[in-house]
All heavy atoms as atom14 arrays in JSON, in Angstrom:
{
  "sequence": "MCPLRIENRVMLGYWEDDLIKGKVNASAVGALVEGISGYLILARMRDAAATSAV",
  "atom14_mask": [
    [1, 1, 1, 1, 1, 1, 1, 1, 0, 0, 0, 0, 0, 0],
    [1, 1, 1, 1, 1, 1, 0, 0, 0, 0, 0, 0, 0, 0],
    [1, 1, 1, 1, 1, 1, 1, 0, 0, 0, 0, 0, 0, 0],
    [1, 1, 1, 1, 1, 1, 1, 1, 0, 0, 0, 0, 0, 0],
    [1, 1, 1, 1, 1, 1, 1, 1, 1, 1, 1, 0, 0, 0],
    [1, 1, 1, 1, 1, 1, 1, 1, 0, 0, 0, 0, 0, 0],
    [1, 1, 1, 1, 1, 1, 1, 1, 1, 0, 0, 0, 0, 0],
    [1, 1, 1, 1, 1, 1, 1, 1, 0, 0, 0, 0, 0, 0],
    [1, 1, 1, 1, 1, 1, 1, 1, 1, 1, 1, 0, 0, 0],
    [1, 1, 1, 1, 1, 1, 1, 0, 0, 0, 0, 0, 0, 0],
    [1, 1, 1, 1, 1, 1, 1, 1, 0, 0, 0, 0, 0, 0],
    [1, 1, 1, 1, 1, 1, 1, 1, 0, 0, 0, 0, 0, 0],
    [1, 1, 1, 1, 0, 0, 0, 0, 0, 0, 0, 0, 0, 0],
    [1, 1, 1, 1, 1, 1, 1, 1, 1, 1, 1, 1, 0, 0],
    [1, 1, 1, 1, 1, 1, 1, 1, 1, 1, 1, 1, 1, 1],
    [1, 1, 1, 1, 1, 1, 1, 1, 1, 0, 0, 0, 0, 0],
    [1, 1, 1, 1, 1, 1, 1, 1, 0, 0, 0, 0, 0, 0],
    [1, 1, 1, 1, 1, 1, 1, 1, 0, 0, 0, 0, 0, 0],
    [1, 1, 1, 1, 1, 1, 1, 1, 0, 0, 0, 0, 0, 0],
    [1, 1, 1, 1, 1, 1, 1, 1, 0, 0, 0, 0, 0, 0],
    [1, 1, 1, 1, 1, 1, 1, 1, 1, 0, 0, 0, 0, 0],
    [1, 1, 1, 1, 0, 0, 0, 0, 0, 0, 0, 0, 0, 0],
    [1, 1, 1, 1, 1, 1, 1, 1, 1, 0, 0, 0, 0, 0],
    [1, 1, 1, 1, 1, 1, 1, 0, 0, 0, 0, 0, 0, 0],
    [1, 1, 1, 1, 1, 1, 1, 1, 0, 0, 0, 0, 0, 0],
    [1, 1, 1, 1, 1, 0, 0, 0, 0, 0, 0, 0, 0, 0],
    [1, 1, 1, 1, 1, 1, 0, 0, 0, 0, 0, 0, 0, 0],
    [1, 1, 1, 1, 1, 0, 0, 0, 0, 0, 0, 0, 0, 0],
    [1, 1, 1, 1, 1, 1, 1, 0, 0, 0, 0, 0, 0, 0],
    [1, 1, 1, 1, 0, 0, 0, 0, 0, 0, 0, 0, 0, 0],
    [1, 1, 1, 1, 1, 0, 0, 0, 0, 0, 0, 0, 0, 0],
    [1, 1, 1, 1, 1, 1, 1, 1, 0, 0, 0, 0, 0, 0],
    [1, 1, 1, 1, 1, 1, 1, 0, 0, 0, 0, 0, 0, 0],
    [1, 1, 1, 1, 1, 1, 1, 1, 1, 0, 0, 0, 0, 0],
    [1, 1, 1, 1, 0, 0, 0, 0, 0, 0, 0, 0, 0, 0],
    [1, 1, 1, 1, 1, 1, 1, 1, 0, 0, 0, 0, 0, 0],
    [1, 1, 1, 1, 1, 1, 0, 0, 0, 0, 0, 0, 0, 0],
    [1, 1, 1, 1, 0, 0, 0, 0, 0, 0, 0, 0, 0, 0],
    [1, 1, 1, 1, 1, 1, 1, 1, 1, 1, 1, 1, 0, 0],
    [1, 1, 1, 1, 1, 1, 1, 1, 0, 0, 0, 0, 0, 0],
    [1, 1, 1, 1, 1, 1, 1, 1, 0, 0, 0, 0, 0, 0],
    [1, 1, 1, 1, 1, 1, 1, 1, 0, 0, 0, 0, 0, 0],
    [1, 1, 1, 1, 1, 0, 0, 0, 0, 0, 0, 0, 0, 0],
    [1, 1, 1, 1, 1, 1, 1, 1, 1, 1, 1, 0, 0, 0],
    [1, 1, 1, 1, 1, 1, 1, 1, 0, 0, 0, 0, 0, 0],
    [1, 1, 1, 1, 1, 1, 1, 1, 1, 1, 1, 0, 0, 0],
    [1, 1, 1, 1, 1, 1, 1, 1, 0, 0, 0, 0, 0, 0],
    [1, 1, 1, 1, 1, 0, 0, 0, 0, 0, 0, 0, 0, 0],
    [1, 1, 1, 1, 1, 0, 0, 0, 0, 0, 0, 0, 0, 0],
    [1, 1, 1, 1, 1, 0, 0, 0, 0, 0, 0, 0, 0, 0],
    [1, 1, 1, 1, 1, 1, 1, 0, 0, 0, 0, 0, 0, 0],
    [1, 1, 1, 1, 1, 1, 0, 0, 0, 0, 0, 0, 0, 0],
    [1, 1, 1, 1, 1, 0, 0, 0, 0, 0, 0, 0, 0, 0],
    [1, 1, 1, 1, 1, 1, 1, 0, 0, 0, 0, 0, 0, 0]
  ],
  "atom14_positions": [
    [[2.81, 10.85, 12.73], [2.5, 9.99, 13.96], [1.06, 9.44, 13.86], [0.15, 10.23, 13.74], [2.73, 10.82, 15.19], [2.73, 10.05, 16.44], [3.4, 11.1, 17.75], [2.66, 10.35, 19.14], [0.0, 0.0, 0.0], [0.0, 0.0, 0.0], [0.0, 0.0, 0.0], [0.0, 0.0, 0.0], [0.0, 0.0, 0.0], [0.0, 0.0, 0.0]],
    [[0.91, 8.11, 13.93], [-0.43, 7.43, 13.87], [-1.1, 7.56, 15.27], [-0.35, 7.42, 16.33], [-0.3, 6.11, 13.49], [0.27, 5.87, 11.78], [0.0, 0.0, 0.0], [0.0, 0.0, 0.0], [0.0, 0.0, 0.0], [0.0, 0.0, 0.0], [0.0, 0.0, 0.0], [0.0, 0.0, 0.0], [0.0, 0.0, 0.0], [0.0, 0.0, 0.0]],
    [[-2.46, 7.68, 15.25], [-3.21, 7.46, 16.56], [-2.86, 6.1, 17.06], [-2.66, 5.19, 16.4], [-4.59, 7.71, 16.13], [-4.54, 8.45, 14.93], [-3.33, 8.06, 14.2], [0.0, 0.0, 0.0], [0.0, 0.0, 0.0], [0.0, 0.0, 0.0], [0.0, 0.0, 0.0], [0.0, 0.0, 0.0], [0.0, 0.0, 0.0], [0.0, 0.0, 0.0]],
    [[-2.93, 5.94, 18.38], [-2.59, 4.63, 19.05], [-3.6, 3.55, 18.52], [-3.08, 2.35, 18.36], [-2.72, 4.75, 20.59], [-2.18, 3.64, 21.37], [-0.76, 3.42, 21.1], [-2.35, 3.95, 22.87], [0.0, 0.0, 0.0], [0.0, 0.0, 0.0], [0.0, 0.0, 0.0], [0.0, 0.0, 0.0], [0.0, 0.0, 0.0], [0.0, 0.0, 0.0]],
    [[-4.78, 3.78, 18.29], [-5.72, 2.75, 17.83], [-5.36, 2.17, 16.45], [-5.56, 1.0, 16.13], [-7.15, 3.2, 17.81], [-7.5, 4.31, 16.8], [-8.93, 4.7, 16.84], [-9.19, 5.67, 15.88], [-9.19, 6.99, 15.97], [-8.81, 7.48, 17.15], [-9.36, 7.79, 14.95], [0.0, 0.0, 0.0], [0.0, 0.0, 0.0], [0.0, 0.0, 0.0]],
    [[-4.67, 3.06, 15.59], [-4.18, 2.57, 14.32], [-2.91, 1.84, 14.43], [-2.67, 0.73, 13.91], [-4.1, 3.77, 13.37], [-5.49, 4.29, 12.98], [-3.39, 3.36, 12.05], [-5.49, 5.57, 12.19], [0.0, 0.0, 0.0], [0.0, 0.0, 0.0], [0.0, 0.0, 0.0], [0.0, 0.0, 0.0], [0.0, 0.0, 0.0], [0.0, 0.0, 0.0]],
    [[-1.98, 2.46, 15.29], [-0.65, 1.89, 15.55], [-0.83, 0.44, 16.11], [-0.03, -0.51, 15.75], [0.18, 2.69, 16.42], [1.6, 2.33, 16.49], [2.4, 3.48, 17.27], [2.33, 4.59, 16.79], [3.01, 3.05, 18.2], [0.0, 0.0, 0.0], [0.0, 0.0, 0.0], [0.0, 0.0, 0.0], [0.0, 0.0, 0.0], [0.0, 0.0, 0.0]],
    [[-1.69, 0.18, 17.01], [-1.94, -1.14, 17.65], [-2.9, -2.0, 16.76], [-3.18, -3.18, 17.18], [-2.48, -0.95, 19.02], [-1.49, -0.34, 19.96], [-0.31, -0.53, 19.74], [-2.01, 0.38, 20.93], [0.0, 0.0, 0.0], [0.0, 0.0, 0.0], [0.0, 0.0, 0.0], [0.0, 0.0, 0.0], [0.0, 0.0, 0.0], [0.0, 0.0, 0.0]],
    [[-3.32, -1.58, 15.59], [-4.16, -2.24, 14.7], [-5.47, -2.82, 15.35], [-5.79, -3.93, 15.19], [-3.31, -3.49, 14.13], [-2.23, -2.92, 13.2], [-1.57, -4.03, 12.49], [-0.5, -3.51, 11.61], [0.37, -4.15, 10.97], [0.38, -5.5, 11.05], [1.16, -3.58, 10.16], [0.0, 0.0, 0.0], [0.0, 0.0, 0.0], [0.0, 0.0, 0.0]],
    [[-6.16, -1.97, 16.12], [-7.46, -2.36, 16.71], [-8.58, -1.7, 15.95], [-9.67, -1.99, 16.29], [-7.47, -1.98, 18.15], [-6.39, -2.76, 18.97], [-7.31, -0.54, 18.39], [0.0, 0.0, 0.0], [0.0, 0.0, 0.0], [0.0, 0.0, 0.0], [0.0, 0.0, 0.0], [0.0, 0.0, 0.0], [0.0, 0.0, 0.0], [0.0, 0.0, 0.0]],
    [[-8.29, -0.91, 14.94], [-9.38, -0.23, 14.22], [-9.5, -0.87, 12.85], [-8.64, -0.82, 11.97], [-9.03, 1.24, 13.98], [-10.08, 2.08, 13.43], [-9.56, 3.87, 13.37], [-9.9, 4.29, 11.7], [0.0, 0.0, 0.0], [0.0, 0.0, 0.0], [0.0, 0.0, 0.0], [0.0, 0.0, 0.0], [0.0, 0.0, 0.0], [0.0, 0.0, 0.0]],
    [[-10.67, -1.57, 12.66], [-10.97, -2.21, 11.38], [-11.13, -1.21, 10.27], [-11.73, -0.14, 10.49], [-12.26, -2.99, 11.5], [-12.65, -3.92, 10.26], [-11.55, -4.93, 10.02], [-13.93, -4.59, 10.5], [0.0, 0.0, 0.0], [0.0, 0.0, 0.0], [0.0, 0.0, 0.0], [0.0, 0.0, 0.0], [0.0, 0.0, 0.0], [0.0, 0.0, 0.0]],
    [[-10.62, -1.5, 9.07], [-10.85, -0.54, 7.92], [-9.65, 0.37, 7.66], [-9.79, 1.27, 6.81], [0.0, 0.0, 0.0], [0.0, 0.0, 0.0], [0.0, 0.0, 0.0], [0.0, 0.0, 0.0], [0.0, 0.0, 0.0], [0.0, 0.0, 0.0], [0.0, 0.0, 0.0], [0.0, 0.0, 0.0], [0.0, 0.0, 0.0], [0.0, 0.0, 0.0]],
    [[-8.6, 0.26, 8.41], [-7.47, 1.09, 8.21], [-6.54, 0.45, 7.26], [-6.16, -0.73, 7.35], [-6.66, 1.36, 9.53], [-5.46, 2.15, 9.34], [-5.47, 3.49, 9.01], [-4.19, 1.57, 9.34], [-4.29, 4.3, 8.78], [-3.07, 2.24, 9.05], [-3.11, 3.61, 8.76], [-1.88, 4.34, 8.57], [0.0, 0.0, 0.0], [0.0, 0.0, 0.0]],
    [[-6.29, 1.06, 6.12], [-5.43, 0.48, 5.0], [-4.07, 1.11, 4.93], [-3.99, 2.31, 5.16], [-6.17, 0.71, 3.66], [-7.4, -0.09, 3.53], [-8.67, 0.22, 4.09], [-7.59, -1.26, 2.85], [-9.51, -0.73, 3.69], [-8.94, -1.62, 2.99], [-6.75, -2.08, 2.13], [-9.44, -2.93, 2.47], [-7.24, -3.3, 1.64], [-8.51, -3.61, 1.77]],
    [[-3.0, 0.33, 4.76], [-1.71, 0.81, 4.5], [-1.39, 0.55, 3.0], [-1.85, -0.38, 2.43], [-0.73, 0.03, 5.33], [-1.01, 0.23, 6.86], [-0.05, -0.62, 7.67], [1.03, -1.02, 7.2], [-0.34, -0.81, 8.92], [0.0, 0.0, 0.0], [0.0, 0.0, 0.0], [0.0, 0.0, 0.0], [0.0, 0.0, 0.0], [0.0, 0.0, 0.0]],
    [[-0.58, 1.45, 2.46], [-0.25, 1.32, 1.02], [1.22, 1.43, 0.85], [1.99, 1.84, 1.65], [-0.97, 2.43, 0.18], [-0.55, 3.82, 0.61], [0.36, 3.98, 1.47], [-1.19, 4.8, 0.17], [0.0, 0.0, 0.0], [0.0, 0.0, 0.0], [0.0, 0.0, 0.0], [0.0, 0.0, 0.0], [0.0, 0.0, 0.0], [0.0, 0.0, 0.0]],
    [[1.67, 0.91, -0.29], [3.06, 0.9, -0.68], [3.15, 0.78, -2.2], [2.23, 0.37, -2.85], [3.81, -0.24, -0.04], [5.3, 0.01, 0.13], [5.76, 1.02, -0.34], [5.92, -0.78, 0.67], [0.0, 0.0, 0.0], [0.0, 0.0, 0.0], [0.0, 0.0, 0.0], [0.0, 0.0, 0.0], [0.0, 0.0, 0.0], [0.0, 0.0, 0.0]],
    [[4.26, 1.27, -2.69], [4.58, 1.1, -4.15], [5.84, 0.36, -4.31], [6.89, 0.7, -3.72], [4.8, 2.6, -4.74], [5.08, 2.62, -6.26], [3.92, 2.09, -7.05], [5.32, 4.13, -6.64], [0.0, 0.0, 0.0], [0.0, 0.0, 0.0], [0.0, 0.0, 0.0], [0.0, 0.0, 0.0], [0.0, 0.0, 0.0], [0.0, 0.0, 0.0]],
    [[5.69, -0.76, -4.98], [6.82, -1.7, -5.23], [7.33, -1.53, -6.65], [6.63, -1.69, -7.57], [6.41, -3.13, -4.96], [5.74, -3.33, -3.57], [7.59, -4.12, -5.15], [4.99, -4.63, -3.42], [0.0, 0.0, 0.0], [0.0, 0.0, 0.0], [0.0, 0.0, 0.0], [0.0, 0.0, 0.0], [0.0, 0.0, 0.0], [0.0, 0.0, 0.0]],
    [[8.64, -1.1, -6.7], [9.22, -0.81, -8.07], [10.08, -2.03, -8.46], [10.78, -2.6, -7.63], [10.0, 0.4, -8.0], [9.25, 1.71, -7.85], [10.08, 2.83, -8.03], [9.23, 4.22, -8.15], [10.09, 5.32, -8.45], [0.0, 0.0, 0.0], [0.0, 0.0, 0.0], [0.0, 0.0, 0.0], [0.0, 0.0, 0.0], [0.0, 0.0, 0.0]],
    [[10.04, -2.3, -9.73], [10.92, -3.33, -10.34], [12.2, -2.89, -10.64], [12.65, -1.81, -10.43], [0.0, 0.0, 0.0], [0.0, 0.0, 0.0], [0.0, 0.0, 0.0], [0.0, 0.0, 0.0], [0.0, 0.0, 0.0], [0.0, 0.0, 0.0], [0.0, 0.0, 0.0], [0.0, 0.0, 0.0], [0.0, 0.0, 0.0], [0.0, 0.0, 0.0]],
    [[12.95, -3.76, -11.29], [14.4, -3.54, -11.62], [14.51, -2.38, -12.6], [13.75, -2.28, -13.53], [15.03, -4.77, -12.25], [16.41, -4.75, -12.58], [16.95, -6.08, -13.04], [18.46, -6.01, -13.28], [18.9, -7.37, -13.77], [0.0, 0.0, 0.0], [0.0, 0.0, 0.0], [0.0, 0.0, 0.0], [0.0, 0.0, 0.0], [0.0, 0.0, 0.0]],
    [[15.33, -1.43, -12.38], [15.62, -0.21, -13.11], [14.3, 0.61, -13.25], [14.15, 1.36, -14.26], [16.28, -0.59, -14.54], [16.77, 0.66, -15.2], [17.34, -1.62, -14.42], [0.0, 0.0, 0.0], [0.0, 0.0, 0.0], [0.0, 0.0, 0.0], [0.0, 0.0, 0.0], [0.0, 0.0, 0.0], [0.0, 0.0, 0.0], [0.0, 0.0, 0.0]],
    [[13.47, 0.48, -12.3], [12.19, 1.27, -12.37], [11.27, 0.99, -13.58], [10.56, 1.84, -13.99], [12.42, 2.77, -12.16], [12.9, 3.08, -10.77], [12.71, 2.37, -9.83], [13.66, 4.15, -10.67], [0.0, 0.0, 0.0], [0.0, 0.0, 0.0], [0.0, 0.0, 0.0], [0.0, 0.0, 0.0], [0.0, 0.0, 0.0], [0.0, 0.0, 0.0]],
    [[11.5, -0.13, -14.22], [10.78, -0.46, -15.38], [9.29, -0.92, -15.11], [8.54, -0.87, -16.12], [11.5, -1.48, -16.19], [0.0, 0.0, 0.0], [0.0, 0.0, 0.0], [0.0, 0.0, 0.0], [0.0, 0.0, 0.0], [0.0, 0.0, 0.0], [0.0, 0.0, 0.0], [0.0, 0.0, 0.0], [0.0, 0.0, 0.0], [0.0, 0.0, 0.0]],
    [[9.02, -1.26, -13.94], [7.6, -1.7, -13.68], [7.28, -1.36, -12.26], [8.26, -1.09, -11.42], [7.48, -3.21, -13.92], [8.36, -3.89, -13.05], [0.0, 0.0, 0.0], [0.0, 0.0, 0.0], [0.0, 0.0, 0.0], [0.0, 0.0, 0.0], [0.0, 0.0, 0.0], [0.0, 0.0, 0.0], [0.0, 0.0, 0.0], [0.0, 0.0, 0.0]],
    [[6.07, -1.34, -11.91], [5.66, -1.1, -10.53], [4.29, -1.79, -10.16], [3.47, -2.04, -11.08], [5.55, 0.46, -10.34], [0.0, 0.0, 0.0], [0.0, 0.0, 0.0], [0.0, 0.0, 0.0], [0.0, 0.0, 0.0], [0.0, 0.0, 0.0], [0.0, 0.0, 0.0], [0.0, 0.0, 0.0], [0.0, 0.0, 0.0], [0.0, 0.0, 0.0]],
    [[4.16, -2.03, -8.89], [2.87, -2.66, -8.41], [2.52, -1.85, -7.18], [3.32, -1.55, -6.3], [3.11, -4.11, -8.01], [1.89, -4.67, -7.34], [3.52, -4.98, -9.24], [0.0, 0.0, 0.0], [0.0, 0.0, 0.0], [0.0, 0.0, 0.0], [0.0, 0.0, 0.0], [0.0, 0.0, 0.0], [0.0, 0.0, 0.0], [0.0, 0.0, 0.0]],
    [[1.16, -1.49, -7.08], [0.68, -0.79, -5.94], [0.14, -1.9, -5.01], [-0.5, -2.84, -5.43], [0.0, 0.0, 0.0], [0.0, 0.0, 0.0], [0.0, 0.0, 0.0], [0.0, 0.0, 0.0], [0.0, 0.0, 0.0], [0.0, 0.0, 0.0], [0.0, 0.0, 0.0], [0.0, 0.0, 0.0], [0.0, 0.0, 0.0], [0.0, 0.0, 0.0]],
    [[0.43, -1.74, -3.64], [-0.04, -2.76, -2.7], [-0.89, -2.04, -1.7], [-0.43, -1.01, -1.14], [1.13, -3.38, -2.07], [0.0, 0.0, 0.0], [0.0, 0.0, 0.0], [0.0, 0.0, 0.0], [0.0, 0.0, 0.0], [0.0, 0.0, 0.0], [0.0, 0.0, 0.0], [0.0, 0.0, 0.0], [0.0, 0.0, 0.0], [0.0, 0.0, 0.0]],
    [[-2.09, -2.62, -1.39], [-2.94, -2.1, -0.24], [-3.13, -3.3, 0.68], [-3.61, -4.35, 0.28], [-4.29, -1.64, -0.76], [-4.25, -0.32, -1.64], [-5.64, -0.25, -2.32], [-3.96, 0.83, -0.81], [0.0, 0.0, 0.0], [0.0, 0.0, 0.0], [0.0, 0.0, 0.0], [0.0, 0.0, 0.0], [0.0, 0.0, 0.0], [0.0, 0.0, 0.0]],
    [[-2.95, -3.03, 2.04], [-3.14, -4.04, 3.03], [-4.04, -3.49, 4.14], [-3.82, -2.43, 4.61], [-1.79, -4.53, 3.68], [-2.0, -5.51, 4.7], [-0.84, -4.99, 2.58], [0.0, 0.0, 0.0], [0.0, 0.0, 0.0], [0.0, 0.0, 0.0], [0.0, 0.0, 0.0], [0.0, 0.0, 0.0], [0.0, 0.0, 0.0], [0.0, 0.0, 0.0]],
    [[-5.1, -4.31, 4.44], [-6.01, -3.89, 5.5], [-5.32, -4.36, 6.82], [-4.81, -5.41, 6.96], [-7.33, -4.58, 5.36], [-8.44, -4.02, 6.15], [-8.43, -4.27, 7.64], [-8.08, -5.47, 8.0], [-8.69, -3.38, 8.42], [0.0, 0.0, 0.0], [0.0, 0.0, 0.0], [0.0, 0.0, 0.0], [0.0, 0.0, 0.0], [0.0, 0.0, 0.0]],
    [[-5.34, -3.39, 7.81], [-4.5, -3.55, 9.0], [-4.75, -4.78, 9.91], [-3.85, -5.39, 10.28], [0.0, 0.0, 0.0], [0.0, 0.0, 0.0], [0.0, 0.0, 0.0], [0.0, 0.0, 0.0], [0.0, 0.0, 0.0], [0.0, 0.0, 0.0], [0.0, 0.0, 0.0], [0.0, 0.0, 0.0], [0.0, 0.0, 0.0], [0.0, 0.0, 0.0]],
    [[-6.05, -5.12, 10.12], [-6.34, -6.22, 11.03], [-6.37, -7.54, 10.32], [-5.71, -8.48, 10.65], [-7.71, -5.92, 11.76], [-7.56, -4.74, 12.65], [-8.15, -7.17, 12.5], [-8.86, -4.47, 13.41], [0.0, 0.0, 0.0], [0.0, 0.0, 0.0], [0.0, 0.0, 0.0], [0.0, 0.0, 0.0], [0.0, 0.0, 0.0], [0.0, 0.0, 0.0]],
    [[-7.13, -7.62, 9.29], [-7.3, -8.96, 8.52], [-6.11, -9.27, 7.7], [-5.88, -10.52, 7.41], [-8.54, -8.84, 7.61], [-8.35, -7.94, 6.56], [0.0, 0.0, 0.0], [0.0, 0.0, 0.0], [0.0, 0.0, 0.0], [0.0, 0.0, 0.0], [0.0, 0.0, 0.0], [0.0, 0.0, 0.0], [0.0, 0.0, 0.0], [0.0, 0.0, 0.0]],
    [[-5.31, -8.32, 7.3], [-4.18, -8.62, 6.41], [-4.53, -8.78, 4.95], [-3.77, -9.18, 4.11], [0.0, 0.0, 0.0], [0.0, 0.0, 0.0], [0.0, 0.0, 0.0], [0.0, 0.0, 0.0], [0.0, 0.0, 0.0], [0.0, 0.0, 0.0], [0.0, 0.0, 0.0], [0.0, 0.0, 0.0], [0.0, 0.0, 0.0], [0.0, 0.0, 0.0]],
    [[-5.79, -8.48, 4.59], [-6.34, -8.6, 3.22], [-5.44, -7.71, 2.33], [-5.23, -6.57, 2.6], [-7.79, -8.13, 3.08], [-8.35, -8.37, 1.77], [-8.74, -9.6, 1.36], [-8.57, -7.2, 0.98], [-9.32, -9.77, 0.09], [-9.21, -7.41, -0.28], [-9.56, -8.64, -0.66], [-10.11, -8.87, -1.9], [0.0, 0.0, 0.0], [0.0, 0.0, 0.0]],
    [[-4.98, -8.32, 1.2], [-3.98, -7.68, 0.36], [-4.66, -7.5, -1.14], [-5.18, -8.4, -1.59], [-2.7, -8.56, 0.25], [-1.7, -8.09, -0.88], [-1.05, -6.76, -0.42], [-0.6, -9.2, -0.96], [0.0, 0.0, 0.0], [0.0, 0.0, 0.0], [0.0, 0.0, 0.0], [0.0, 0.0, 0.0], [0.0, 0.0, 0.0], [0.0, 0.0, 0.0]],
    [[-4.48, -6.3, -1.57], [-4.85, -5.99, -2.99], [-3.6, -5.52, -3.72], [-2.9, -4.61, -3.27], [-6.02, -4.95, -3.09], [-7.13, -5.32, -2.31], [-6.25, -4.49, -4.45], [-8.24, -4.3, -2.26], [0.0, 0.0, 0.0], [0.0, 0.0, 0.0], [0.0, 0.0, 0.0], [0.0, 0.0, 0.0], [0.0, 0.0, 0.0], [0.0, 0.0, 0.0]],
    [[-3.28, -6.12, -4.87], [-2.16, -5.74, -5.63], [-2.74, -5.16, -6.96], [-3.63, -5.68, -7.52], [-1.24, -6.93, -5.92], [-0.47, -7.5, -4.74], [0.26, -8.69, -5.27], [0.43, -6.49, -4.12], [0.0, 0.0, 0.0], [0.0, 0.0, 0.0], [0.0, 0.0, 0.0], [0.0, 0.0, 0.0], [0.0, 0.0, 0.0], [0.0, 0.0, 0.0]],
    [[-2.19, -4.0, -7.36], [-2.68, -3.4, -8.67], [-1.43, -3.17, -9.55], [-0.48, -2.51, -9.06], [-3.28, -2.09, -8.26], [0.0, 0.0, 0.0], [0.0, 0.0, 0.0], [0.0, 0.0, 0.0], [0.0, 0.0, 0.0], [0.0, 0.0, 0.0], [0.0, 0.0, 0.0], [0.0, 0.0, 0.0], [0.0, 0.0, 0.0], [0.0, 0.0, 0.0]],
    [[-1.5, -3.58, -10.71], [-0.44, -3.25, -11.78], [-0.45, -1.78, -12.04], [-1.6, -1.28, -12.36], [-0.65, -4.06, -12.97], [0.5, -3.9, -13.91], [0.38, -4.87, -15.09], [-0.95, -4.99, -15.66], [-1.32, -5.74, -16.63], [-0.43, -6.4, -17.27], [-2.51, -5.71, -17.07], [0.0, 0.0, 0.0], [0.0, 0.0, 0.0], [0.0, 0.0, 0.0]],
    [[0.65, -1.13, -12.03], [0.73, 0.31, -12.36], [1.14, 0.49, -13.88], [1.89, -0.3, -14.34], [1.75, 0.95, -11.44], [1.49, 0.76, -10.01], [-0.06, 1.4, -9.34], [0.33, 3.16, -9.41], [0.0, 0.0, 0.0], [0.0, 0.0, 0.0], [0.0, 0.0, 0.0], [0.0, 0.0, 0.0], [0.0, 0.0, 0.0], [0.0, 0.0, 0.0]],
    [[0.7, 1.49, -14.44], [1.08, 1.76, -15.86], [2.49, 2.28, -16.01], [3.1, 2.07, -17.11], [0.12, 2.71, -16.57], [0.05, 4.06, -15.96], [-0.88, 5.06, -16.69], [-1.05, 6.28, -15.96], [-2.02, 6.67, -15.19], [-3.1, 5.88, -15.11], [-2.04, 7.78, -14.56], [0.0, 0.0, 0.0], [0.0, 0.0, 0.0], [0.0, 0.0, 0.0]],
    [[3.07, 2.88, -15.0], [4.47, 3.15, -14.96], [4.97, 3.18, -13.56], [4.22, 2.95, -12.68], [4.7, 4.57, -15.68], [3.96, 5.71, -15.05], [3.66, 5.49, -13.79], [3.71, 6.66, -15.7], [0.0, 0.0, 0.0], [0.0, 0.0, 0.0], [0.0, 0.0, 0.0], [0.0, 0.0, 0.0], [0.0, 0.0, 0.0], [0.0, 0.0, 0.0]],
    [[6.26, 3.45, -13.34], [6.9, 3.37, -12.02], [6.85, 4.68, -11.29], [7.67, 4.8, -10.32], [8.22, 2.8, -12.1], [0.0, 0.0, 0.0], [0.0, 0.0, 0.0], [0.0, 0.0, 0.0], [0.0, 0.0, 0.0], [0.0, 0.0, 0.0], [0.0, 0.0, 0.0], [0.0, 0.0, 0.0], [0.0, 0.0, 0.0], [0.0, 0.0, 0.0]],
    [[6.16, 5.72, -11.79], [6.14, 7.01, -11.14], [5.22, 7.02, -9.94], [4.12, 6.49, -9.95], [5.75, 8.1, -12.11], [0.0, 0.0, 0.0], [0.0, 0.0, 0.0], [0.0, 0.0, 0.0], [0.0, 0.0, 0.0], [0.0, 0.0, 0.0], [0.0, 0.0, 0.0], [0.0, 0.0, 0.0], [0.0, 0.0, 0.0], [0.0, 0.0, 0.0]],
    [[5.72, 7.54, -8.73], [4.89, 7.68, -7.63], [3.63, 8.48, -7.84], [2.54, 8.25, -7.27], [5.68, 8.33, -6.53], [0.0, 0.0, 0.0], [0.0, 0.0, 0.0], [0.0, 0.0, 0.0], [0.0, 0.0, 0.0], [0.0, 0.0, 0.0], [0.0, 0.0, 0.0], [0.0, 0.0, 0.0], [0.0, 0.0, 0.0], [0.0, 0.0, 0.0]],
    [[3.61, 9.49, -8.75], [2.45, 10.31, -9.04], [1.29, 9.42, -9.69], [0.23, 9.82, -9.6], [2.84, 11.4, -9.96], [3.46, 10.9, -11.11], [3.71, 12.41, -9.27], [0.0, 0.0, 0.0], [0.0, 0.0, 0.0], [0.0, 0.0, 0.0], [0.0, 0.0, 0.0], [0.0, 0.0, 0.0], [0.0, 0.0, 0.0], [0.0, 0.0, 0.0]],
    [[1.62, 8.34, -10.27], [0.66, 7.51, -10.88], [-0.2, 6.74, -9.79], [-1.29, 6.3, -10.1], [1.2, 6.43, -11.8], [1.87, 7.09, -12.84], [0.0, 0.0, 0.0], [0.0, 0.0, 0.0], [0.0, 0.0, 0.0], [0.0, 0.0, 0.0], [0.0, 0.0, 0.0], [0.0, 0.0, 0.0], [0.0, 0.0, 0.0], [0.0, 0.0, 0.0]],
    [[0.37, 6.7, -8.65], [-0.4, 5.99, -7.49], [-1.47, 6.87, -6.93], [-2.3, 6.33, -6.14], [0.59, 5.57, -6.41], [0.0, 0.0, 0.0], [0.0, 0.0, 0.0], [0.0, 0.0, 0.0], [0.0, 0.0, 0.0], [0.0, 0.0, 0.0], [0.0, 0.0, 0.0], [0.0, 0.0, 0.0], [0.0, 0.0, 0.0], [0.0, 0.0, 0.0]],
    [[-1.54, 8.12, -7.26], [-2.53, 9.05, -6.62], [-3.85, 8.89, -7.18], [-4.41, 8.45, -8.04], [-2.07, 10.46, -6.86], [-3.16, 11.45, -6.27], [-0.8, 10.64, -6.16], [0.0, 0.0, 0.0], [0.0, 0.0, 0.0], [0.0, 0.0, 0.0], [0.0, 0.0, 0.0], [0.0, 0.0, 0.0], [0.0, 0.0, 0.0], [0.0, 0.0, 0.0]]
  ]
}
């Protein structure tokens, strides 16, 4: 459960992350999005394992 200031996106500097997997898990991209500005960073992953995102 997120604090209300994060859930309402009023706190600058809060980043959300996600792992986007390709077809048959052959590739993956890590995505980071800043909550207020919507600034997006995409990072190519060396494999599609979630442990590689750590």
